[in-house]
C-alpha positions as CSV (number, residue, x, y, z in Angstrom):
1,M,0.2,0.4,0.0
2,T,1.8,3.3,-0.9
3,P,1.7,6.0,1.5
4,S,-0.8,8.8,0.8
5,N,1.8,11.6,2.3
6,T,4.2,10.3,-0.2
7,Q,6.9,13.1,-0.7
8,D,7.6,14.9,-4.1
9,F,10.6,16.5,-5.6
10,K,8.8,19.6,-4.8
11,T,7.3,19.3,-1.2
12,P,9.3,21.2,1.4
13,N,11.4,19.1,4.3
14,T,9.5,18.8,7.8
15,H,12.5,20.9,9.1
16,L,12.1,23.9,6.6
17,T,9.0,23.9,7.9
18,N,9.5,23.5,11.2
19,C,12.3,26.6,12.0
20,Q,9.8,28.9,9.8
21,I,12.2,30.5,7.6
22,S,12.0,30.7,4.0
23,T,15.6,32.6,3.4
24,P,18.5,33.1,5.3
25,Q,19.1,36.1,6.9
26,T,22.4,38.1,7.4
27,L,23.7,37.1,10.5
28,S,26.9,38.5,12.6
29,S,30.4,36.8,12.1
30,T,30.9,36.8,15.9
31,P,28.9,33.6,16.9
32,E,27.9,34.5,20.9
33,E,25.7,37.3,18.8
34,D,24.1,34.5,16.3
35,S,20.3,34.2,17.1
36,L,19.2,31.3,14.8
37,F,22.7,28.7,15.3
38,P,21.7,27.7,19.0
39,I,18.2,26.6,17.1
40,F,20.5,24.7,14.3
41,R,22.7,23.0,16.8
42,R,19.3,21.2,18.9
43,L,18.6,19.3,15.6
44,V,22.4,17.7,16.1
45,P,21.4,15.3,19.2
46,L,24.9,14.1,19.7
47,V,26.1,17.6,20.3
48,S,22.7,19.2,21.9
49,N,22.4,16.3,24.7
50,G,26.2,18.3,25.9
51,K,27.6,15.0,26.6
52,I,30.8,15.1,24.5
53,I,32.4,18.0,22.6
54,H,32.6,17.0,18.8
55,L,34.8,18.7,16.7
56,N,35.5,16.7,14.0
57,A,33.3,18.0,11.3
58,G,36.7,17.5,8.8
59,F,36.8,13.8,9.3
60,M,32.9,13.3,9.1
61,P,30.0,15.2,11.2
62,P,27.3,13.9,13.3
63,S,24.1,13.6,11.7
64,N,21.1,16.1,12.0
65,M,17.3,15.6,12.3
66,V,17.1,16.9,8.7
67,V,19.1,14.2,7.3
68,G,17.5,11.6,9.9
69,D,13.4,12.6,8.8
70,A,15.5,12.4,4.9
71,I,15.9,8.4,6.0
72,S,13.2,8.2,7.2
73,R,11.1,9.3,3.6
74,F,13.6,7.2,1.7
75,C,12.7,4.0,4.1
76,A,8.8,5.0,3.6
77,E,9.2,4.7,0.0
78,A,11.5,1.9,-0.4
79,L,8.9,-0.2,1.9
80,Y,5.4,0.9,0.8
81,H,5.7,2.7,-2.7
82,E,5.1,0.2,-5.3
83,S,8.1,1.8,-7.6
84,P,9.9,4.6,-6.2
85,K,12.8,4.8,-8.0
86,P,11.0,7.6,-10.5
87,L,10.7,9.6,-7.2
88,W,14.5,9.1,-6.6
89,K,15.3,10.1,-10.1
90,Q,13.5,13.3,-9.2
91,D,15.3,13.5,-6.0
92,T,18.6,13.5,-8.0
93,E,17.7,16.0,-10.5
94,Q,16.4,18.4,-7.6
95,L,19.9,18.1,-5.7
96,R,21.7,18.5,-9.1
97,S,19.7,22.0,-9.3
98,L,20.6,23.0,-5.9
99,L,24.3,22.1,-6.1
100,A,24.4,24.2,-9.3
101,R,22.5,27.3,-7.5
102,Y,25.2,26.8,-4.6
103,L,28.3,26.3,-6.7
104,Q,26.8,29.2,-9.3
105,T,27.1,27.1,-12.6
106,E,24.6,25.0,-14.8
107,P,23.5,21.8,-13.8
108,S,24.8,19.6,-16.4
109,S,28.6,20.5,-15.5
110,L,27.9,18.5,-12.3
111,A,27.6,14.9,-12.3
112,F,26.9,12.3,-9.2
113,V,29.9,9.8,-8.4
114,R,30.7,7.4,-5.3
115,D,33.2,9.9,-3.8
116,T,36.0,12.2,-4.3
117,T,38.9,9.3,-5.9
118,E,35.9,8.6,-8.6
119,G,35.5,12.1,-9.3
120,L,39.4,13.3,-9.7
121,G,40.1,10.1,-11.8
122,S,37.8,10.5,-14.2
123,F,39.4,13.4,-15.2
124,M,43.0,12.2,-14.8
125,H,42.3,9.2,-16.6
126,G,40.5,10.9,-19.7
127,L,43.9,13.8,-19.7
128,R,46.1,13.3,-22.9
129,F,49.5,13.1,-22.0
130,E,52.4,11.7,-23.8
131,K,55.5,9.9,-22.1
132,G,57.8,12.6,-20.4
133,D,54.5,15.1,-20.1
134,N,54.0,15.9,-15.9
135,V,51.4,17.1,-13.7
136,V,52.4,19.3,-10.4
137,I,50.9,19.0,-7.2
138,L,51.6,19.9,-4.1
139,D,54.6,17.8,-1.6
140,C,51.5,17.6,0.9
141,E,48.5,16.9,-1.3
142,H,45.7,14.7,0.1
143,P,46.3,11.4,-0.7
144,N,43.1,11.4,-3.0
145,Q,45.5,13.9,-5.5
146,L,48.7,12.0,-4.8
147,Y,48.1,8.7,-5.5
148,G,46.0,9.0,-8.3
149,W,48.5,11.4,-10.2
150,L,51.4,8.9,-8.8
151,S,49.7,5.4,-10.4
152,L,49.8,7.5,-13.7
153,R,53.7,7.1,-13.5
154,A,53.7,3.9,-15.2
155,K,52.0,5.2,-18.9
156,G,54.9,8.0,-18.9
157,L,53.9,11.0,-16.8
158,K,56.0,12.7,-14.9
159,V,54.6,13.8,-11.6
160,R,56.1,16.7,-10.1
161,L,56.1,17.5,-6.2
162,V,56.5,21.3,-4.8
163,P,58.5,20.8,-1.8
164,T,55.9,23.0,0.5
165,M,56.8,21.3,3.4
166,A,60.7,21.9,3.4
167,R,60.0,25.5,2.5
168,A,57.6,25.3,6.0
169,A,60.3,24.2,8.3
170,K,62.9,26.6,6.9
171,I,60.9,29.4,7.5
172,G,59.0,28.3,10.5
173,C,54.9,28.9,8.9
174,I,52.8,27.2,6.2
175,E,51.9,29.2,3.8
176,A,48.6,28.8,1.7
177,A,49.5,28.1,-2.3
178,N,49.0,30.5,-5.5
179,A,50.1,30.7,-9.1
180,N,54.1,31.1,-7.5
181,T,53.7,28.5,-5.3
182,F,53.5,26.4,-8.6
183,A,55.3,28.4,-11.3
184,P,59.2,27.3,-10.8
185,Y,57.8,23.6,-11.4
186,V,55.4,24.3,-14.5
187,D,57.2,24.2,-18.0
188,S,56.1,23.6,-21.4
189,K,55.3,19.9,-20.7
190,T,53.3,20.9,-17.7
191,K,49.6,19.3,-18.6
192,A,47.9,19.6,-14.9
193,I,48.3,21.5,-11.5
194,G,46.4,19.6,-9.1
195,L,45.3,20.7,-5.5
196,S,43.3,20.9,-2.8
197,S,41.6,24.1,-2.2
198,V,41.8,23.7,1.9
199,M,44.5,21.6,3.0
200,F,43.7,18.8,5.6
201,H,46.7,18.7,7.4
202,S,47.0,22.9,7.9
203,G,43.8,24.2,7.1
204,Q,45.6,26.4,4.7
205,R,42.8,27.9,2.1
206,N,45.2,28.2,-1.3
207,D,44.2,30.2,-3.7
208,V,42.9,28.4,-6.6
209,A,41.1,31.0,-8.4
210,D,45.3,32.7,-8.7
211,V,46.5,29.2,-9.9
212,C,43.6,29.0,-12.6
213,A,44.1,32.9,-13.7
214,K,48.0,32.1,-14.5
215,F,48.3,28.7,-15.9
216,R,44.9,28.0,-17.7
217,P,45.6,30.6,-20.3
218,Q,48.7,28.7,-21.1
219,G,46.6,25.7,-22.0
220,I,47.2,23.9,-18.3
221,H,44.7,22.5,-16.8
222,V,43.8,23.1,-12.8
223,L,41.9,19.7,-11.1
224,A,40.4,20.8,-7.6
225,D,39.7,19.0,-4.8
226,L,36.9,20.7,-2.9
227,T,36.2,18.4,0.0
228,Q,36.9,20.4,2.6
229,E,35.6,23.5,0.8
230,V,32.3,23.1,0.1
231,G,29.7,23.2,2.7
232,F,32.1,25.1,5.0
233,A,32.3,28.3,2.7
234,D,30.5,30.3,0.1
235,V,31.9,28.8,-3.0
236,N,31.4,30.2,-6.7
237,I,33.4,27.6,-9.1
238,A,33.1,29.4,-12.0
239,R,34.8,32.3,-9.8
240,L,37.0,30.1,-9.5
241,G,38.4,28.9,-12.9
242,V,39.1,25.1,-12.4
243,S,39.2,22.4,-15.7
244,A,37.6,19.9,-13.2
245,A,36.5,20.1,-9.4
246,S,35.4,17.0,-7.4
247,F,34.0,16.6,-3.6
248,S,32.2,14.3,-1.3
249,M,29.3,15.0,0.0
250,H,29.6,13.5,3.6
251,K,31.6,16.2,4.9
252,G,30.2,20.3,5.1
253,L,27.1,18.9,3.0
254,N,26.3,16.2,6.0
255,T,24.9,13.7,3.5
256,P,26.3,9.9,4.7
257,T,28.8,8.4,2.6
258,G,28.7,7.0,-0.7
259,I,27.8,10.4,-2.7
260,A,30.1,12.7,-4.5
261,V,30.1,15.5,-7.2
262,L,32.5,15.9,-10.7
263,Y,32.3,19.6,-11.5
264,M,33.6,19.4,-15.4
265,D,34.2,23.0,-17.4
266,P,32.1,22.0,-20.8
267,E,35.0,22.9,-22.9
268,V,37.5,20.9,-20.9
269,V,35.3,17.9,-21.8
270,A,36.1,17.8,-25.1
271,E,39.2,18.1,-24.4
272,L,39.7,14.6,-23.0
273,D,39.8,11.1,-23.7
274,P,36.1,11.1,-25.7
275,I,35.6,7.4,-23.7
276,P,35.2,7.9,-20.5
277,P,36.9,5.4,-18.3
278,L,33.9,3.7,-17.2
279,V,30.7,3.3,-19.5
280,G,27.5,2.8,-19.1
281,Y,24.1,3.9,-20.5
282,G,23.7,6.3,-18.1
283,G,26.9,8.3,-20.0
284,I,25.5,8.1,-23.6
285,A,23.5,10.2,-25.5
286,N,22.0,8.5,-27.9
287,M,20.1,5.4,-26.0
288,S,17.3,5.2,-23.8
289,E,16.6,2.4,-21.3
290,D,13.9,1.3,-23.7
291,A,15.8,0.7,-26.5
292,P,19.5,0.0,-25.7
293,L,21.1,-1.4,-28.5
294,V,22.2,1.9,-30.4
295,E,23.0,1.5,-34.2
296,G,26.1,3.1,-35.4
297,P,28.6,5.3,-33.4
298,I,27.9,5.7,-29.3
299,E,27.6,9.5,-28.7
300,F,28.7,10.2,-24.8
301,H,27.0,13.1,-23.3
302,P,28.7,16.4,-24.0
303,T,28.8,17.3,-20.6
304,A,30.4,16.0,-17.0
305,R,26.9,13.6,-17.2
306,R,29.2,10.9,-19.2
307,Y,31.1,10.2,-15.9
308,E,27.8,9.2,-14.4
309,H,26.2,6.2,-13.7
310,T,22.7,6.0,-14.2
311,N,21.7,3.8,-10.5
312,M,23.4,5.7,-6.9
313,G,22.7,5.8,-3.8
314,W,19.7,7.2,-4.1
315,I,19.5,7.2,0.2
316,N,21.9,9.1,-0.2
317,V,20.3,11.1,-2.8
318,V,17.6,12.1,-0.7
319,C,19.4,12.9,2.0
320,G,21.6,15.2,-0.1
321,R,18.9,17.0,-1.8
322,A,17.1,17.6,2.0
323,F,20.3,18.9,3.5
324,M,20.5,20.9,0.4
325,E,17.5,22.6,0.6
326,F,18.2,23.7,4.5
327,Y,21.8,24.6,3.6
328,L,20.7,26.9,1.0
329,D,17.3,28.3,2.1
330,V,17.3,28.5,5.5
331,M,21.3,28.8,6.9
332,G,22.8,30.2,4.1
333,P,26.2,29.3,2.7
334,K,28.2,33.0,4.1
335,N,26.2,32.8,7.1
336,V,28.0,29.3,7.8
337,E,31.0,30.5,6.8
338,N,31.1,33.7,9.0
339,H,29.9,31.7,12.0
340,L,33.1,29.4,11.6
341,Y,35.3,31.8,11.2
342,G,33.5,33.7,14.9
343,I,33.9,30.2,16.4
344,G,37.8,30.0,15.1
345,D,38.7,33.4,16.4
346,H,37.4,32.4,19.7
347,L,39.6,29.5,19.1
348,R,43.3,31.7,18.4
349,R,41.9,34.0,20.9
350,T,41.8,31.1,23.4
351,C,44.6,29.0,22.5
352,A,47.4,31.9,22.3
353,A,46.6,32.8,25.9
354,L,47.6,29.5,26.8
355,G,50.6,29.6,24.4
356,I,49.3,27.6,22.2
357,E,49.8,27.4,18.6
358,I,47.3,26.9,15.5
359,I,49.7,26.1,12.6
360,G,48.8,27.6,9.0
361,P,48.3,31.0,7.6
362,Q,46.3,33.6,10.3
363,N,44.2,35.8,8.2
364,R,40.9,34.7,6.6
365,K,41.5,35.0,2.7
366,Q,44.2,32.3,3.4
367,H,42.7,30.1,6.0
368,S,39.9,27.6,6.0
369,P,36.6,28.8,8.3
370,H,36.1,25.4,9.7
371,L,39.7,23.5,10.3
372,Y,42.4,24.3,12.6
373,V,45.4,22.1,13.3
374,L,47.2,22.8,17.2
375,R,50.7,22.0,17.3
376,L,50.2,19.7,19.9
377,R,52.6,16.2,18.7
378,D,52.8,15.0,21.9
379,D,51.1,11.7,22.0
380,R,49.9,12.3,25.4
381,W,47.3,15.0,24.2
382,Y,45.3,13.0,21.9
383,G,44.4,10.5,24.8
384,H,44.0,12.9,27.3
385,L,41.1,15.3,25.0
386,R,39.3,11.6,23.7
387,E,39.4,10.9,27.5
388,A,37.6,14.0,28.4
389,G,35.0,13.6,25.7
390,V,36.2,16.0,23.0
391,I,35.9,14.4,19.2
392,L,38.8,15.1,16.9
393,T,41.7,13.9,14.9
394,K,45.1,13.1,15.5
395,L,47.5,14.2,12.7
396,A,51.6,14.2,12.1
397,T,51.2,18.0,12.0
398,G,49.4,17.9,15.5
399,I,45.6,18.1,16.9
400,R,43.1,19.1,14.0
401,V,40.0,21.0,15.4
402,S,37.7,20.8,12.6
403,F,33.7,22.9,13.3
404,G,30.4,22.6,11.8
405,F,27.4,24.4,11.7
406,Y,26.2,23.0,14.9
407,N,29.1,24.5,17.1
408,N,29.4,27.3,18.9
409,A,31.7,29.2,21.5
410,A,30.7,27.2,24.5
411,D,32.7,23.8,22.6
412,V,35.7,25.9,22.2
413,D,35.7,27.4,26.1
414,R,35.4,23.3,26.9
415,L,38.0,22.2,24.7
416,V,40.1,25.0,26.6
417,D,39.6,23.7,29.9
418,V,40.6,20.2,28.5
419,L,43.8,21.6,27.4
420,R,44.4,24.0,30.5
421,A,44.4,20.7,32.7
422,G,46.8,18.6,30.0
423,I,48.9,21.5,30.9
424,A,48.6,21.4,34.8
425,Q,49.2,17.5,34.2
426,G,53.0,18.5,32.8
427,I,51.8,17.5,28.7
428,P,53.9,19.6,27.0
429,L,53.1,21.9,24.6
430,A,55.0,20.4,21.8
């Protein structure tokens, strides 16, 4: 039996109605003055009960009631609807349009993939190069980029690593990358530059637009990993100017794991290998499900859609659509960015008072809104923090604190109390 209240793709989400907000209001950048974010915090049960201090959104945030309601809706449709798949296909296109609105691009330039690795790999394996050509990446790049490019060395592609870690050790600080960072390593044989917009190990916010402005006119592609920026900041992908980009939706966009997005500049698609790395009929333009046999040449979609599969994790689509509506129409990307920067500023002030260094650039333009690495490298710190109920990530560079929309200044104060107790116990600030 089909439920009479089955939600179609134009029905608003429950929590959007409950919040009674139709458009996002501009909020202060000071977290204590934000009147709406305490309400949003209540949608995240794991943090709203106050039992733990969750500072790990850069790894994966705790889920929220907006997503929880979407999962319930998906389960109801799966259980009671005689054919829910068409509904979920509608959700897919609605999600694509919401993402395009957020990124300020055309929906056709976006394809859904399983994860960031698949998205980046679709571009990498489509890149046409000759033996001896090279790509340039930072030596601290995320493994999704690093190993994707390194795997192509067997086919004759050279991978040049910009030695940023050695420079940081020499000058005593970590710098955000820009066009000048890459320039000494680029030559006439360079086919592409790969970089993350925000680095997972330091929070540095690289100047992707500057890299694109200098090198794309020279015929050099730029491939960006936006996973640590999307959902945490306002993003205009056209202004960045990248050839292609990919990002997972399970961090800043709070969707269950198993879905990511590939953006491809429409003009770049024509420059890549015309046959995608994986071929399914979802990428083929001149066919339909009821007539799968194509006589004559296969015509792939001329856009990013050629890299998309027909079936996907529908529950991720349903959840993604629900959260995107909440993110765009209730919270507002710029409001979230300002909220996170405000908490980050509070963290900087309180850590400075304790003598704890936060690595990476200090100014907002060159640093992520949400991701801050404390230079605490003694192994005892991580155990001390976890024992006190603080959830975060241990890296080689230090202890990573990463905020979500649900965090507030009180979380920072509680963290500082735990840090102060660790100092009193004699754990060194190193």
